[in-house]
N, C-alpha and C positions, 0 to 999 in steps of 0.2 A: 504494499499499500503505499502511497505518497502522501505524505504532508505540504503543507505550504504556511509560512509565517509570516506575516509581510505589512508593518507600518504601514498605511498610504495615504498618511500626510492629508486627508482628505478623500472620502467617494468620489464626492462629485467632479473635483480638479485631475482625480486621475482615471476618469469615464473618457472628460475632452482631450487630454493623454492618452489616453488606447490602451487604459488596462484590459480592454478586453481582449486583445491580441493575447496578452499574459496568459488570459485565465485558463486560455482554449494553447497557448504551449505547454504549460505548466502539466494537463492531464494529468490532474492531481485526484486524491480521492477526498480530500481535506483540505481545504484552506479557510484557514484564521487571521484576521486583517485586523488590526488594530487602527485605533485614532481616523475613524470614519467620519466623527463631526457629520452626521446628518442624518436626519427622523425620514423612516420610510416617506412621508410625503413629500419631502424633499427634494427624493431624488427625482431626477428628469423624464415626464413624463413622457417620452416617447423613448427608455431603455428599459430595458432587463437585467433580471441577473442570469449569469451563464444558463443553459437550458443542462437539465440532469440532474441539478443540484435542489438539496431541501436549503434552507436558509435559514437563519435567526437570528438579527440584530437585538446586540443589549445597549441602547443608546443612554447619555447622558442628558437629566433634564434641562440641561443650558441648552440653546440650541447654539449647532455648530463647534461642538466641544467634545475632545473625546471622542468613547464610544468604539463598541471591538461588536464586529459579525464573525460568525461560523459557519461557511458554506461545507455540505456533509452529501454527500452519491449517496454512501449507506443512511437510512432513518435515523432521526432522532428519537431514541428509547427515552430520552428523558432532556430536560431542560433546567437549570437550575444558574439563578444570577447571586454575586454577590458572596459574599461570607460573614460568619454568625458574629464577629466581633465588634466594640464599640465604634469606632472609627468607619464613619459613614457606612452603618449598617447596611443601610437601604440602599449601597454603592448606587446613589443619585448621580456619580460622573464615571457611569457602563464602563466599571473596569475589567469585570471579571464576568467570562460564560463558561460555564462548565456545562457539555454535553457528552452523554454517554451512548455506546454506539454498539451492535452485538460484538462483543468480546472487547472491546476498550473504550478509556474513555479520555475527554480532551478537555485542558483546564486555559483557556483564551484570556491570559492577560495584558493590560497593559499600565504596570506601575508609573504614579506618580512622579514626577519629574519637580525636583526643589531649584530649582535654577533661579525662579524668579523672586521669590521674597523668602523670608527666613518663617515666616507662618508656612509656606510652602515647605521648605524642606521637617520643618517637625510636622508635620499633616505624612510627608512618604515615608521618613523612619518608624512613626506611629504605623502605620499600615504596612512598609515593612513586616513588624513584628509578627500582627497578627495576620501578616499572609503565608510565615513559615508556619505559625501554629496550624491554621487552615488547612496547609497542604501535609501536613507530617499523617493524617489518617490513610493518605493515598499509597502512601511509600510501601504499607506493608500490602497494599491489594495482590493479588493471585494474576490479576490481567494487566495491562498494558498500559499504563497512564503516561499522559502524553502533555507535558505542561510545556505553555509557549510563549512567547510575548515580546516586546519592547519593556523590557526590565528597568532600564534609565541607571544601567550599572555597567562600568568597567572594571572585571574584576581583577585583570590580571596587568603589568606593564605591558605584556605582551595583547593586549584591547585596545590600548590607544597608542595613538600618534607618538604625544608628547606628555611622559608621563610625571616628567619632575614639574614640568610647566604646569600641568592640571592638577598638581596633587593639594590645591584647596578649594579646585571645583565640584561643582553636589555632581555628584553622580560620576569620582572617584576618591569621595574623602576614605580617610582610613580605614572610618569605623564599618563606611557603607563597601568596602571590600571587604573586613572581617566577617560580615555580615554576611557577604555570599558564600566566603570560607567555610561559614557555618550550614549552611544551608544546603550546601555539597557534602560535607563533613555527618549531617545525616542523613547523607543516602541517595539524595537527587544525581542525577549524574550530565554531565555538561558534554554533552554527546562530540558535539561540535569540535571543542578544543580535546577531546581525547581521541579524534580521528587525527585532525591535521601534527598535536603536539606539542609541546612548547616550543615556544623561539619564534613561531612563524604570529605572524604579523596580517590579520586580516580579520574586514572591519564590517561593518552592515547599516553604516550613518556616519554622514559626512555634512559639515555645515555648509548654510546655501556663502557663508563669504568665505572672503580671500582666499578665493579658487582652491578649498579644499579638495575639491574631488579634484580634481585634474591632479594635486600634487599627491593624494592619497594621504590624507590627512585628518583621517577617521578616529572614530570607537566604536567598537563590539556590543554595543546596547541589545541587541537583539538573541533569544536565546531558544534550544531545543533541552528543558530539560527531562530524565526518562527516569522513570521505576527502576528500579532490577529488571521487571517482567519484561518491559519494555526495550532497557539497554540492551538485552541478551538479542535481540530481533533485529539489530541494526545493520542495515545494508552501501546506505551511504548517505553524509550531508552533506551540503555546499551551500555556500554565501554566493548567491549569484550577482557577483558584482560585476556582469558586462549586461545583464539587462536589471530592467526597473529605475534608472537611475533616470531614464526622464519622465516618470512618472510619481517618484516620491524621493526624498534625500532617504531615505532607507532602503538597501537591499534587500531582494527576498531570500528566505531561507528555505532550503529543500531539504527534506527529509523524506527517505526510503526503508520502510518497513519490511520483514519476511511477514507478514500475514497475510 
């Protein structure tokens, strides 16, 4: 089975920029999108989701903000949103979409950014702690659990082009990186890093400023994290750096599992 995770930086803009061609090229079984930033009624009236997919959007209450969507060829056996913690318990920003399919669970996540102001950094960190707790029961599931999305954290110096210059930047703060290490110590597996090995600086997001894309000055902040049952099934994982950057400032991640 093929899975894709992609922060599309606004689905309406992505539609205008040709995302439909990517949907076809992926030929994926399940596609999980972040930062959709649109309610269903805001989508172009002459446009429709790709044929053959069941689609569920979990939108933010605030128009034009955040939101996630999951497209699936297999039917949804269940759909849940948010988590049970007290930090934005109703998930009003549309950040977590959990879908169960025959034999597997997908957790589509758009973790908050703390780059705008201190109160958002505090919101992010409270959210991170609750999300880690929320994920814990899924680790021991005997069926594959696939966690993916834009997690707004570059874990190691291999995941960012200028680690020293960004040591005090949200998304690469020491305690954020430690939190990510703890997440992996819990048992979640960063299968892209395991696949390419240490020392490979491959990114998934580039700023629109300062020719960051052309100079490949990026961050790897988009992930697939798998529980042991899923990690044992990995066939391949790639960040498609050559594709998708005409649609979004993030590259899609493509994961193939032997399912």
